[in-house]
C-alpha positions in Angstrom: -10.5 0.9 1.9 -10.4 4.7 0.6 -8.5 7.2 3.0 -10.8 9.0 5.1 -8.8 12.5 6.3 -11.5 13.4 8.7 -11.2 10.3 10.8 -7.4 10.7 11.2 -6.6 11.2 14.8 -3.3 13.9 15.5 0.0 12.0 17.0 0.8 13.2 20.7 2.1 17.2 20.9 5.9 15.4 21.9 5.8 13.7 18.7 5.1 17.1 16.8 7.6 19.4 18.2 11.2 18.1 16.9 9.3 18.9 12.9 8.0 22.0 14.0 11.5 24.2 13.2 10.7 23.2 9.5 7.4 24.3 8.9 5.5 28.5 9.0 3.7 29.2 11.7 0.3 28.9 9.9 1.1 24.9 8.3 2.0 23.5 11.8 -2.0 23.5 13.2 -2.2 20.8 10.3 1.2 18.9 11.8 -0.2 16.4 14.2 -2.9 15.1 11.8 0.0 15.0 8.9 2.2 13.2 11.5 -0.3 10.6 12.2 -1.4 10.6 8.5 2.3 9.8 7.6 2.2 6.8 10.2 -0.2 5.1 8.1 2.3 4.6 5.6 -0.5 4.6 2.4 -2.6 6.8 1.1 -5.6 6.0 -1.4 -6.9 9.2 -3.3 -7.7 9.9 -6.7 -5.6 12.5 -9.0 -7.9 15.4 -10.3 -8.0 15.7 -14.2 -8.4 19.0 -15.7 -11.8 18.0 -18.5 -11.4 13.9 -17.5 -11.8 11.3 -15.1 -10.4 11.8 -11.8 -7.4 8.8 -11.7 -7.7 6.7 -8.8 -4.2 5.9 -6.5 -2.4 4.4 -4.2 0.3 5.2 -2.6 3.0 4.0 0.4 6.0 4.7 1.6 8.4 4.0 4.6 8.4 5.8 8.0 11.1 7.0 9.9 11.2 9.0 12.4 13.3 12.1 12.2 13.1 14.8 10.2 15.8 14.7 8.1 15.6 11.5 6.9 14.7 10.1 4.1 11.2 8.7 3.1 10.5 6.7 -0.2 6.9 7.1 -1.6 5.9 5.1 -4.0 2.3 6.0 -6.2 0.4 3.6 -8.6 -2.3 4.9 -10.8 -5.5 3.1 -11.6 -4.3 0.0 -10.2 -2.2 -0.2 -13.0 1.9 -1.4 -12.5 2.9 0.7 -15.5 1.8 3.9 -13.9 3.7 3.2 -11.1 6.0 6.0 -10.3 8.2 6.7 -7.1 9.8 9.7 -5.5 12.6 10.2 -2.7 12.5 13.1 -0.2 13.3 14.7 3.5 11.0 13.2 6.0 9.9 16.6 6.4 9.4 17.5 2.9 6.9 14.3 2.8 5.2 15.4 5.8 5.0 18.8 4.2 3.1 17.1 1.2 0.4 15.8 3.8 -0.3 18.6 5.1 -1.1 19.9 1.3 -3.3 16.8 1.3 -5.5 18.2 4.5 -6.0 21.2 3.4 -6.9 20.2 -0.3 -9.1 17.8 1.7 -11.0 20.5 3.6 -11.3 22.5 0.8 -12.3 20.2 -1.8 -13.5 16.9 0.3 -11.3 15.3 -2.5 -8.2 13.1 -1.1 -4.9 13.8 -3.9 -1.2 15.8 -3.7 -0.8 18.9 -4.8 0.7 20.0 -8.0 4.4 20.5 -6.3 4.3 16.8 -5.3 3.2 16.0 -8.9 6.4 17.8 -10.1 8.2 16.1 -7.8 6.9 12.6 -8.5 7.9 12.9 -12.5 10.7 14.4 -12.1 9.9 18.1 -13.1 11.6 19.7 -10.3 
C-alpha cells in the first residue's frame, strides 16, 4: 500500500522536543509528522525521472529513539533486488530527509526523497 502523507498524524510534543535543537525554526513545523512517518518504518513512493517514467520504490529502516543514533535505510527500486541500496546516517539527519518528503508531497503531490538523500544513498556526497 502506498504511503499517504496526508493521513499521518503528528507525534506528541514530548517526542518532538528532543529533536528540536537539530532543525531550523522553519523546518520544526513538519517535525511531528516526520517523526510519525519515521516510526512507520517504511515509505512507498516513486523517484521522479526528468523526461522519463517515475520509478517506484519501497524504503524501510530501523527505528531509534535518540536523534544521534544511527538509522540504516534500505531502498529498493522497481521491485528489483538488483536495484537495492542502503545508507546509514544519524537519525536526526534521516528525519530531516523525511521532512523533505513531506514538503515535497505538499508542493507536488508526489512521495519522493529530495536530491540530497539520493546523493547520500549513491555515495556522491
